[in-house]
Every structure is written in C-alpha cells, then in structure tokens.
C-alpha positions as CSV (number, residue, x, y, z in Angstrom):
1,X,0.0,0.0,0.0
2,X,1.4,3.4,-1.0
3,X,1.9,6.2,1.4
4,X,-0.8,8.2,-0.3
5,X,-3.3,5.4,0.0
6,X,-2.5,5.0,3.7
7,X,-3.1,8.7,4.3
8,X,-6.4,8.6,2.4
9,X,-7.5,5.6,4.3
10,X,-6.7,7.3,7.6
11,X,-8.6,10.5,6.5
12,X,-11.7,8.5,5.5
13,X,-11.7,6.5,8.7
14,X,-11.6,9.8,10.6
15,X,-14.4,11.3,8.6
16,X,-16.6,8.2,8.9
17,X,-15.9,7.7,12.6
18,X,-19.3,7.5,14.4
19,X,-20.3,10.2,16.9
20,X,-19.8,8.9,20.5
21,X,-23.1,9.4,22.3
22,X,-24.2,9.0,26.0
23,X,-27.7,8.8,27.2
24,X,-28.6,10.3,30.6
25,X,-31.8,9.0,32.1
26,X,-31.3,5.8,30.2
27,X,-33.6,3.7,32.3
28,X,-36.7,5.9,31.9
29,X,-39.2,5.4,29.1
30,X,-37.8,8.1,26.9
31,X,-34.3,7.3,27.8
32,X,-34.7,3.6,26.9
33,X,-36.2,4.5,23.6
34,X,-33.2,6.9,22.9
35,X,-30.8,4.1,23.8
36,X,-32.4,1.9,21.2
37,X,-32.4,4.7,18.6
38,X,-28.7,5.6,19.0
39,X,-27.7,1.9,19.2
40,X,-29.5,1.3,15.8
41,X,-27.9,4.3,14.0
42,X,-24.9,3.4,11.9
43,X,-23.3,6.8,12.2
44,X,-23.6,6.9,16.0
45,X,-21.9,4.9,18.7
46,X,-23.6,4.4,22.1
47,X,-20.7,4.7,24.6
48,X,-22.5,5.2,28.0
49,X,-25.9,4.8,29.6
50,X,-26.3,6.7,32.8
51,X,-29.2,6.2,35.3
52,X,-30.2,7.6,38.6
53,X,-27.3,7.6,41.0
54,X,-24.6,6.9,38.4
55,X,-21.6,9.2,38.3
56,X,-21.4,11.7,35.5
57,X,-17.7,11.0,35.3
58,X,-18.7,8.0,33.2
59,X,-19.1,10.5,30.4
60,X,-15.4,11.4,30.6
61,X,-14.3,7.8,30.8
62,X,-16.4,6.8,27.8
63,X,-15.2,9.6,25.6
64,X,-18.7,10.8,24.9
65,X,-18.9,13.7,22.4
66,X,-22.6,14.3,22.7
67,X,-24.9,13.7,25.7
68,X,-28.6,13.2,25.5
69,X,-30.3,14.4,28.7
70,X,-33.7,12.8,29.3
71,X,-33.6,13.0,33.1
72,X,-35.8,15.1,35.5
73,X,-36.1,18.8,36.0
74,X,-34.3,18.7,39.3
75,X,-31.1,17.4,37.9
76,X,-31.0,18.5,34.2
77,X,-29.3,21.9,34.8
78,X,-26.4,20.2,36.8
79,X,-26.0,17.6,34.2
80,X,-25.8,20.1,31.3
81,X,-23.3,22.2,33.3
82,X,-21.0,19.2,33.8
83,X,-21.2,18.4,30.1
84,X,-20.5,22.0,29.0
85,X,-17.6,22.4,31.4
86,X,-16.1,19.2,30.0
87,X,-16.5,20.1,26.3
88,X,-19.4,17.7,25.7
89,X,-22.3,18.8,23.4
90,X,-25.8,18.3,24.8
91,X,-29.2,17.5,23.4
92,X,-31.8,18.1,26.1
93,X,-35.4,16.9,26.2
94,X,-35.9,17.4,30.0
95,X,-38.4,20.1,30.9
96,X,-38.0,22.8,33.5
97,X,-35.8,25.2,31.5
98,X,-37.3,28.5,32.4
99,X,-35.9,31.9,31.4
100,X,-33.5,32.0,34.5
101,X,-32.0,28.6,33.7
102,X,-31.7,29.4,30.0
103,X,-29.9,32.7,31.0
104,X,-27.5,30.9,33.3
105,X,-26.8,28.4,30.5
106,X,-26.1,31.1,28.0
107,X,-23.6,32.7,30.3
108,X,-21.9,29.4,30.8
109,X,-21.7,28.8,27.1
110,X,-20.0,32.1,26.6
111,X,-17.1,30.7,28.6
112,X,-17.1,27.5,26.4
113,X,-17.8,28.9,22.9
114,X,-17.0,25.6,21.2
115,X,-19.8,23.7,22.9
116,X,-23.3,23.4,21.4
117,X,-26.5,22.8,23.5
118,X,-30.0,22.1,22.1
119,X,-32.9,22.5,24.5
120,X,-35.9,21.0,22.8
121,X,-39.4,21.2,24.3
122,X,-40.4,18.5,21.9
123,X,-38.5,16.1,19.6
124,X,-41.4,15.0,17.4
125,X,-41.1,16.5,13.9
126,X,-44.9,16.7,13.7
127,X,-45.2,18.5,17.1
128,X,-42.5,21.0,16.0
129,X,-44.4,21.7,12.8
130,X,-47.7,22.1,14.7
131,X,-46.0,24.7,17.0
132,X,-44.7,26.6,14.0
133,X,-48.1,26.4,12.2
134,X,-49.8,27.7,15.4
135,X,-47.5,30.7,15.5
136,X,-48.1,31.4,11.9
137,X,-51.9,31.3,12.3
138,X,-52.1,33.2,15.6
139,X,-51.9,36.6,14.1
140,X,-55.0,36.0,12.0
141,X,-57.4,35.0,14.8
142,X,-59.0,37.0,17.7
143,X,-58.9,34.1,20.2
144,X,-56.2,31.4,20.8
145,X,-56.2,28.7,23.5
146,X,-54.0,25.6,24.0
147,X,-55.0,22.2,25.3
148,X,-52.3,19.7,26.1
149,X,-53.1,16.1,27.0
150,X,-50.6,13.6,28.6
151,X,-50.3,10.4,30.6
152,X,-50.8,10.8,34.4
153,X,-47.2,10.0,35.2
154,X,-46.0,13.3,33.8
155,X,-44.5,15.5,36.6
156,X,-45.0,19.0,35.2
157,X,-47.9,21.1,33.9
158,X,-48.3,22.7,31.6
159,X,-46.0,20.6,29.4
160,X,-42.8,22.2,28.0
161,X,-44.3,21.9,24.5
162,X,-47.4,23.8,25.5
163,X,-45.4,26.5,27.2
164,X,-43.2,26.9,24.2
165,X,-46.2,27.0,21.9
166,X,-47.8,29.7,24.1
167,X,-44.6,31.8,24.0
168,X,-44.5,31.5,20.2
169,X,-48.2,32.3,19.8
170,X,-48.0,35.2,22.3
171,X,-45.0,36.7,20.5
172,X,-46.8,36.4,17.1
173,X,-49.9,38.1,18.5
174,X,-48.0,40.9,20.0
175,X,-46.1,41.5,16.7
176,X,-49.4,41.7,14.9
177,X,-50.7,44.2,17.4
178,X,-53.4,41.9,18.9
179,X,-54.6,42.1,22.5
180,X,-55.1,39.1,24.8
181,X,-58.0,36.8,23.7
182,X,-61.4,38.2,24.8
183,X,-62.6,36.7,28.0
184,X,-65.4,38.1,30.2
185,X,-64.7,35.7,33.1
186,X,-64.8,37.5,36.4
187,X,-64.8,34.7,38.9
188,X,-62.7,31.5,38.6
189,X,-61.7,30.4,42.1
190,X,-60.7,26.9,40.9
191,X,-58.7,27.8,37.9
192,X,-61.2,26.4,35.3
193,X,-59.9,28.8,32.7
194,X,-56.5,27.3,32.8
195,X,-53.1,28.8,33.3
196,X,-52.0,32.0,31.5
197,X,-48.7,31.5,29.7
198,X,-47.5,34.5,27.7
199,X,-51.1,35.8,27.6
200,X,-52.5,32.5,26.3
201,X,-54.8,30.2,28.2
202,X,-53.3,26.7,28.5
203,X,-55.3,23.7,29.8
204,X,-53.6,20.5,31.0
205,X,-55.3,17.1,30.9
206,X,-53.7,14.0,32.6
207,X,-55.4,10.7,31.6
208,X,-54.3,7.1,31.6
209,X,-53.8,5.7,28.1
210,X,-52.5,8.9,26.6
211,X,-48.9,9.6,25.6
212,X,-48.5,13.2,24.3
213,X,-51.1,15.2,22.5
214,X,-51.8,18.9,22.0
215,X,-54.1,21.2,20.1
216,X,-54.1,24.9,19.4
217,X,-57.6,26.3,19.1
218,X,-57.9,29.6,17.1
219,X,-61.2,31.4,16.7
220,X,-62.8,34.3,14.9
221,X,-66.5,35.2,14.5
222,X,-68.1,32.3,12.6
223,X,-65.0,30.0,12.3
224,X,-62.5,28.0,14.2
225,X,-59.1,26.5,13.2
226,X,-57.8,23.5,15.2
227,X,-54.1,22.5,14.9
228,X,-53.6,19.1,16.6
229,X,-50.7,16.8,17.0
230,X,-50.8,13.3,18.5
231,X,-47.8,11.1,19.6
232,X,-49.1,7.6,20.2
233,X,-45.7,6.1,20.9
234,X,-42.4,7.5,22.2
235,X,-40.6,6.3,19.1
236,X,-42.2,9.3,17.4
237,X,-39.7,11.5,19.3
238,X,-36.6,9.7,18.1
239,X,-36.2,11.2,14.6
240,X,-35.8,14.6,16.3
241,X,-33.5,13.2,19.0
242,X,-31.2,11.8,16.3
243,X,-31.4,15.1,14.2
244,X,-30.3,17.0,17.3
245,X,-27.4,14.6,18.0
246,X,-26.2,14.8,14.4
247,X,-26.4,18.6,14.3
248,X,-25.6,20.0,17.7
249,X,-21.8,20.0,17.4
250,X,-22.0,22.2,14.3
251,X,-24.2,24.8,16.1
252,X,-22.1,26.2,19.1
253,X,-23.9,28.1,21.8
254,X,-27.5,27.7,22.9
255,X,-30.3,26.6,20.6
256,X,-33.8,26.6,22.0
257,X,-36.2,24.6,19.9
258,X,-35.6,21.8,17.4
259,X,-37.2,23.9,14.6
260,X,-33.9,25.8,14.4
261,X,-32.2,22.6,13.1
262,X,-35.0,21.9,10.5
263,X,-34.4,24.8,8.0
264,X,-38.1,25.7,8.1
265,X,-37.3,29.1,6.4
266,X,-35.4,27.5,3.5
C-alpha cells in the first residue's frame, strides 16, 4: 500500500468515525427509547448509559462527544453544566428550562464557545411543525387557547411543548398588534380557565392511556381552526433526537427549539 493510499484511508476513517453518544436518564421510558435509537444508528456509537445515582464522570471515561439528557427537571441543569464544562455537546429533552435557567446556561456557554447545547421542548417532527403552524396562524385570529393532554405520570404542567407554543403564539400576536384573547370571566376560584402563559390560556389534561397530545384552538367570529398533533408512541420523538445529536456539534452556543435545526425558512 502506497503512502498516499495509507493517508487517504486514515482520513476517510476519521471522517466516517461514528459520533460517540451517551444517554442520561437511560432507564426511563424516553431514555430507553433513545438508547435503542442511538444503538441502531450506523453513524452513532452508544458509549455510555447513565441512570439515577450513576456518576457523571462515566461521560469522561467513555469519551462521549454528545450527551442526550432525558432525566428530570431537578437534575438537568447540573447535568448540562457538567457536560459543557467538559466540552461535551448536549441534546436536552428534559423540561424545567425557564428563562432563568436558560440565561445561566447562555452565560456558561460564553465561557465555552466551542460547545453546542440544544434545549428541545419536543423532539417530534410533527409537534414542532404544529407549533410553527400555530404561531403562523395566531396573528389572524382574535382568540387562541391551547389544550395539552398527557399520561398521568408526567410530573410537570403545563408541558414544555405547550409553554413553548404559548410563547411563540404570544410573540406572534403581539407582533401583529393583537390584545389578549377576549374573556369576560370575572370569577374562577378553581382555575377552570387554565393557566395564563404569555397571555395565552393553557389547559392540561392527565389521563391514563395517553402519551403526548396537543391542540391549538384559534377562533374568529363564525369560524375555528384546530391544529392538533398526537404522539401515540415515544418512538415518534426519536427522529428529532437523532437530528439533534447529528447537528448540535455544528451549532455552538444555545439553541432553544428543534425547529432551528430543521431549516423551516429555507
């Protein structure tokens, strides 16, 4: 074998080397699905699965390049901080990332400009599109409300997807010069009108048998538009997880929302 052939073979091997991926929260329902998805992807290599009580130092020992965080709100910020400080890119599906947490993460990433972090309220391609469609439609309707429906084991309400949708809808309505949706309610001691998120009423349903479902209701006099998305199985989230893993290293800094990796404006 010539020297040139040897060099080319080495270069190709480097280019084709699979991305080394770790899954945090690997024993949960979403985590277990992510483990299967990464393990089945030819361009990715599953190098570590971390569960409750396991040391994050396993990430360093395994040589992980990207960590998927599917843990719980109480631990996700600490997990991501550890990864960023050690040069590991992150794809995060755990909820609980409010404005304060996002701000702290942005400050941390300024100290580590080579690291990319994706915070994704939802990894389902259909759900991301439904969120985008809701924001596009919101400026044309006087009233907008959101209903999210999940399994009763979900620990937070409203869901991260609903909160993100409400933020996008609220921003679109303000940009269009719209006021809050009309509502003559004067008494609601039990919160029947739902939670106000960015000026949008959000209603949470928890029911056995459901996985993840959401609808945006938009109304004008004489008409209503419903934008609904249903996830019947957690496998529906894996295409987005893998897209995040494959893209995050090329997008340093903080990215909030999978839609920014989908070239929706192309």
